Each structure stands twice: as structure tokens, then as C-alpha cells.
N, C-alpha and C positions, 0 to 999 in steps of 0.2 A: 768328876766322878771318882769313886774310890778305886784304889789299885786293883782290888778284886774284880770290879766291874770291867776295868780295862783289860785285865787278863781274860775274863770270860768272853768278852766281845772281840778280843784280839786287837791288833794294831788298828784295824779298820774302824772299830768302835771308838777308840781313842782319838783317831784322826778326825772322825766325823764330829765328835764333841768339840775338838779344837777348832774345826772349821766353823761350827755354829757360834762358838765364842768370838771368833774373829769377825764374823759377819753380823754379829748381834748389833742391831741398830737401835740406838736410844733416841732417835729423832722423834718417834711417836710419843715416847714418854715425855720428852721435852715439850712437845706440842700440848700434851695433856696438862702439864704444869702451867703453861702459858694460859690455857683455858680455865685454870683454877680448879681442875679436877682433884689435885692432890694438895694436901695442906702441910706435909712435912717430908723431910728427907727419908724417914722410915717408910712412908707410904710409897715413895718413888722406888726405894730399894725392894720393898715387898712386891710391887708390880713387876719390876725387872726380874726378880727371882721367879715369879709365877710364869712370866712369858718365856724365860729361859727353860724352865722345867717342861713347859708345854712343848716348846720347840724340840727338845730332846725326845720326848715321848712320840711326837709326830715323826721325827726322823727314824726312830726305831720302827714305828708302824709302817713307814714307807718301805723299809727293807723287807718286812714281813709281807706286805702287800705285793711287792715285786716278786717275791718267792712264790706266793700263792698263785700268781698268774701263770706260772710255769708248771703248775701241778694240775691233777685231775681228781675228780671224785671227792671222797671224804677228806683226803689230804688237803685239797684245795679249800674245801669248806672250813676245815679247822684253822688253817692259816688265815683265811679271810676273817673268821670270828676273832682270832687273836689280834689282827690289825684293827678291827672294829673296836675292840676293847681298849687298845692303846690310843686310838683317836678319841674315844669317849673320855678316857682319863685325861688326855691333853685338854679337851674342852672343859672338863670339870675344874682342872687346875687354873686355866685361863679362859673364862667365859667370853672374852673379847676375841678369841682366836677364830676368825673366819676360816682360816686354812684347815683347822681341825674339823669344822663342820663340812667343808667341801670334800675332805678326805673320807669322812664317814659316808657321805652321799655316794662317792665313787665305789666304796665297798658294798653298799646296799645294791647299787646297780650291777656290780660284778656277781652278786649273789642272786640276782633276778628279782630283788625286792624293790620294784620301781616305786611303789606307793610310799615306802619308807625313806626313799632317797630324797 
């Protein structure tokens, strides 16, 4: 992330990004390579970048979601909508992200939109 983003999110945001980078598991990508899903190193790098960006968006969404659960009324609704947007963007970046979809479902449930969950 850029220095400006780290300053904006404070040390916690930078530490969270660092944690994701450390925990980032390439095993799934390696398995996809063995199955022949990718044909070049660039494909692998692009998939890794998408997954990493998706993970960052989800982590940000998780923070917003946790804040929303502590609020009431319109403030809660706005934060839930913000979390939903982050999870949606995470899924758009990495359509293989099951976690992004389950997080979206959790937000829909928290908003009482059971049919959309």
C-alpha cells in the first residue's frame, strides 16, 4: 500500500496488510498450475495480485462490518452498506473468492435481507 494509505489507516492498517502478505498462501495457485489452469508466469502473477487485492478489500470490509455491529439505526445501515460494497468489490476483483461471497451474505443477514443472503 502507499505511504498515504498507511498514514490514513494508521499503524493498524499497515500491520494488517503486512499480516496478509505474510499469511498469503500460494498453495492454491500452485495447485491451479498443476491442473493446467495457467499457461504463463504472468497468469500466475495476475491471479496472485487479484487474490491479494481481494484479501485487502475483505479485511477492510471486516473492520467496517465489526464497527457496524456496534452501531444502531442509520449509522449501522450506512456502515453495513459500506462493508457490502467492499465485499462486492473484493468478489469483482477475484471471482474465485468464496470468502467475499460469504461475507456479503453475512451483511445481508445483518441487514435483515434474508432472501439476498
